[in-house]
Structure formats: C-alpha cells, structure tokens
C-alpha positions in Angstrom: 160.7 154.1 93.3 158.0 151.4 94.3 156.9 154.3 96.7 156.2 156.8 94.5 154.6 154.3 91.9 152.2 153.4 95.2 151.8 157.1 95.7 150.7 157.8 92.0 148.4 155.0 92.5 147.0 155.9 95.4 146.6 159.5 94.1 144.9 157.9 91.3 142.2 156.0 93.4 141.7 159.0 95.6 140.6 161.1 92.6 138.4 158.2 91.0 136.7 158.0 94.3 136.2 161.6 94.8 134.9 161.9 91.4 132.4 159.2 91.6 131.1 160.2 95.1 130.4 163.8 93.8 128.4 162.4 90.7 126.4 160.0 92.7 123.1 161.6 93.2 122.0 161.4 96.8 119.6 163.6 99.0 119.1 163.1 102.8 117.1 165.0 105.3 116.5 163.8 108.7 116.1 159.7 109.0 115.5 159.3 105.3 118.2 159.4 102.4 117.2 159.6 98.4 119.6 157.6 96.2 119.8 157.5 92.3 116.6 159.0 91.5 115.6 159.4 87.9 112.9 160.4 86.0 112.0 158.4 83.1 112.2 160.3 79.4 109.0 160.0 77.2 108.7 160.4 73.7 106.8 164.1 72.9 103.0 164.0 73.0 103.4 161.1 75.8 100.9 161.8 78.5 102.2 159.9 81.7 106.0 159.0 82.9 107.4 157.9 86.3 110.0 158.5 88.8 112.3 155.5 90.2 115.0 155.9 93.1 116.2 154.0 96.4 114.8 155.4 99.8 116.8 154.3 102.6 115.3 154.9 106.3 118.6 155.0 108.9 116.0 155.6 112.0 114.6 152.6 114.3 111.3 153.0 112.9 109.1 152.5 110.0 108.4 155.3 107.7 106.4 156.2 104.8 106.4 158.0 101.9 102.9 159.8 101.7 102.9 162.3 98.9 105.0 163.7 95.8 104.4 166.7 94.4 106.1 168.2 91.5 104.7 170.8 89.0 105.6 168.9 85.3 102.2 167.3 85.5 99.0 167.9 86.7 98.6 164.7 89.2 101.8 163.0 91.0 100.3 159.5 92.8 102.5 156.8 94.2 102.2 153.8 92.2 102.9 150.0 92.2 102.4 147.0 89.6 99.9 144.2 90.7 98.9 141.3 88.8 95.0 141.0 88.0 93.4 138.8 85.7 96.9 137.4 84.8 98.0 141.3 83.5 100.5 143.4 84.9 98.1 146.5 86.1 99.4 149.9 87.7 97.8 150.6 90.6 97.6 153.9 93.0 98.7 153.1 96.7 98.2 155.2 99.8 101.8 155.0 100.6 105.2 153.2 100.1 106.5 152.0 103.4 110.5 151.9 104.1 110.8 149.8 107.0 113.5 150.6 109.7 117.2 150.6 108.7 116.2 149.6 105.6 116.1 150.2 101.9 113.0 150.3 99.7 113.3 150.5 95.8 111.2 152.2 93.7 111.6 151.0 89.9 110.0 150.1 86.9 107.7 147.3 87.4 107.4 148.0 90.8 106.9 150.7 92.8 107.4 154.2 91.5 106.0 158.2 91.7 103.8 158.7 88.8 103.5 161.7 87.0 100.1 161.9 84.8 99.3 164.5 82.5 102.4 166.2 81.9 102.6 169.5 81.5 106.1 169.9 79.3 108.3 167.5 77.3 110.7 165.8 79.0 113.9 165.6 77.6 116.9 163.6 79.0 119.8 165.8 80.3 117.1 167.8 81.9 116.2 167.7 85.4 112.1 167.3 87.3 111.6 169.1 90.9 110.1 166.7 92.8 109.1 167.2 96.6 108.9 163.6 98.7 106.7 163.9 102.0 107.3 161.1 104.7 104.3 160.3 107.2 106.6 162.2 109.8 106.8 165.3 108.6 109.9 164.8 106.7 109.9 166.5 103.4 113.0 166.3 100.5 113.2 168.3 98.1 115.2 167.1 94.7 116.1 168.1 91.2 115.7 165.0 89.5 117.8 163.9 86.2 115.2 162.8 83.3 117.0 159.4 81.7 116.1 156.7 79.1 115.1 153.8 80.9 117.2 150.5 79.6 114.7 148.4 77.5 113.3 151.3 76.2 113.7 151.6 72.2 115.0 154.4 70.8 111.9 154.5 68.5 109.9 155.1 71.3 112.0 158.1 72.1 111.9 159.9 69.3 108.6 159.6 67.2 
C-alpha cells in the first residue's frame, strides 16, 4: 500500500515538474541562453516600453549583447539607468556584457531593451518578436510575452 501511494506521489511530482519546465520561457542558441523574457505592457497611446530577461553565458569567454531588433517600435536600443544629479535617468549603452559562465539580469530600474516609438498597442497575452545579436555573431530570435510589471497600477494600464 505504501508503495502505491509513493508511486502516485512520484507521478504527481513528475507531472508538476514537467508542466513547469514546459511553461518556463527559455531560449538558447550557442553559448547564450535567454531565460524568463517579457515585455512591459503599457497604456494605450504610451510611446515606449521595454523588454527584460536573464542572459546566461555558458562559454568560457565574456559575451556582449550588441544589438536588438523588433518591428514593434521605430527604434530599439540597449539601455541602463544611471544616477545623475540625484535623479535616476535612462541612458543608451553600446553593449550589455554577460561574463563567462555567468548571468546578466535585465530588469526594471536596470539594464533593459528599450522600444521607442511604439507602432502598436502592447496588450497582455500578446507577444513581441525580438531578435538579439551578440558580439560573436550569435543571434537569438524570441517571441516574448507581454506582461504587466509588478508595481504598475491598473489605473496606468487602463487609461
């Protein structure tokens, strides 16, 4: 009887693990993996948004994200936030470094891929096509889900 219960519990845990692995958003191509990417949903008419993710470098050499492309906006840039004159300001960067055997997190208030001059509304549940290009020529094409970022007020989303 204990063996039957153990088998049922094992089957249940295996099913849960399989479902969570299948639903986890991860992309890999060569030495770079992209994990948990999402694009910030914005209120209709808002001109800009951003993409966030974790970049993992499995190689023994530093890599850099040097370009991002998407048809969702007029311009796509790599950005960071820097403190200037006591204020946090967004600034474009030439590249985003991913150290050898390490991860670089792109997150709100930090490094991110910026979409400037949105050509379409970004609604939750939809996806954005995004291509990332790295200094070694690797390219990764993603279909990134649009999500509401924690801390955004529903009022902002439904103006």
